[in-house]
Steps between C-alpha positions, in 0.01 A plus 500: 500500500254787517717696747680837464835348409353310196631752243852532674704788631713543201823516698805291430482349856144370414622299195569189730134491617313244304166645447194313375448622132549397143676721236326563172542728205294666239722588181509581142701188402428349156268214540614346170857463633643745265652830616213737437483560872270807505139587453385723220287802626335659194429858493176588671462169669513346855687174541471277807828401669343226692282403790582336826260289699471469875712671763855623462741791469682657205860546607663629186395649161745550206404639163666648192338634182561649160293650220513317168499854350689733731269744678547780725353467848441125475536472875216757536258309264545163667271458795561230756200373715464247781193365680476292830235270617255530216462883541319677219727820500891468497713566801794584277452724196780712375713583194776224478815721540340712795398173687864381480642817650573769226264750347463679170533177302875493572740219590778514742741252664413524873488281802243529792379225724146447350564628141783504258567576143800280387746505193488530210415871552218426735319265281453222757238577761470339840249534785548319844192638671322199649138468370303248713156375389260252661283389199674554176678777302511603141728726283467710186689720279323751274660658181356846451778595244496507124712186441509136622749417781687199602469438871719256703404431872535295807257499792664290781268404781448269799187300539357414846208293638357809656613864561541680827183728521711780652690540164369806301498536112758679301385811311656750258339810354615762236402864524592830323438860539629677172482868622531781255712812502198695629488298813831655627512788740718704267816537688654638179784409278861576532818391679471321835468710804703438813371280774453805716265655235317173457437465866375867517292457177287218354630243753350706786149470361302280758325181410277368779301261289543227243195562274725577200756236570577229246342170611703184486240282675149547635321182620256383764543165684761321704864444397847659460655741256847364396623759259502675172666608176462874426574664158543882482527675161614860556395652175485874583802707605439717798689698756471213743413183308659264752219264570675345812341748746160328457427330832353150542176492688350164591153485660409183690170381659384776748652758281238434231186497725417858426458706195752662455743258646653559840796732494792427544491136370659230699801481277639843368832508322750782413537464119495270202870444494468407883212266448701314221798491748740712307611855606599850383360495145652187352640517144617139448322176442522247793342188607486323839272211643223728624559840312638649185509755222487294177462776248653860532498728197618824625793697351740760638293766330171361628571273799130386556374516150363179330394159627565355834402151638556383858378233731457447874402163648375460843638143548638543854236775589165433343221744577209315653153611464176352660235703305641728247821670362583793278861542386567845357790721401523871431595593135778736616450696829134593527438327165643800323653312207327381175684173468356187352480229764429126460544210741435143592395419860550145652312376800336199662140493582225273640160464327521813272131581427530762225673472172822697445453829305503421133836525314486798259511426131853488325488859373478620858778286623773599245786705633554856373756550240839587631554877534839661480593777733398850377 
């Protein structure tokens, strides 16, 4: 049973193959037989969602939650953590809403292959990323908010006699870079220039390095990057505040042998909208199996203003790394914009030796207040 096919391919065609596993579940069902099918998560406390012994693979996670007293940003103040194989530091640590695909503590009905938010109004959260483990797993939710929450959950998993040693462990990490207005390059305020003026002006400034790029992921080890959720809050009106000209730049293995990293990186893209598989300054929400724009807040008067949340999953095209990877993106061309970026990166990795960077405290994770166009 310890072979590469043990966790299945996931396709409809493979459903007829009788693999050697047992299906199990952790859930919040009421052990008294009544209908109180949730766990209570008091303010300021951590609650275990359960432990699994032995080898297996989580195949699906579903949760929903509500504050007993309604509270803004409740999806930011709930933190989800997961550990594999008795590790001391979690491999998954992220605010709940961000982990399930949408930033800023918002909910949206959307459908992708690995993550979904489902009706009513995006309150049902689903994750289908497979999460294998060889020697146990445990799960935790922490309430960093001011009021108690009720929390419903399923963790559906398969148990095995042993796990294929080639299978890496699932990881998710949240990051943020809340830049200030002073970080912008001062392109000025006013009406939008023509494309010709843009190309002759700020867009023509060269960027031949990634030192100031926003970092989605930066790890050492062996594994593969499988995607991200990126949140961009455009809070300052500028002559050119279209964030989509920020190129993705992904440094892999030998790219990172020197200091500074080798230029150009192995994978250099053409813009944020392009990396997220849209085109020509999208102004509508959209979802697909591997990419989507789940939150768009622009208006006719300020097309790029406000909050934007998007995802790109490398399911068919994972990015393999043997020694290291650094996934970055410009904040506008040449990092000229003072936008507020946050993100969750998803990847698989063998034998991670260092803990993930610590999750910032709640006050540093809360979104900016919505700002109207000037």
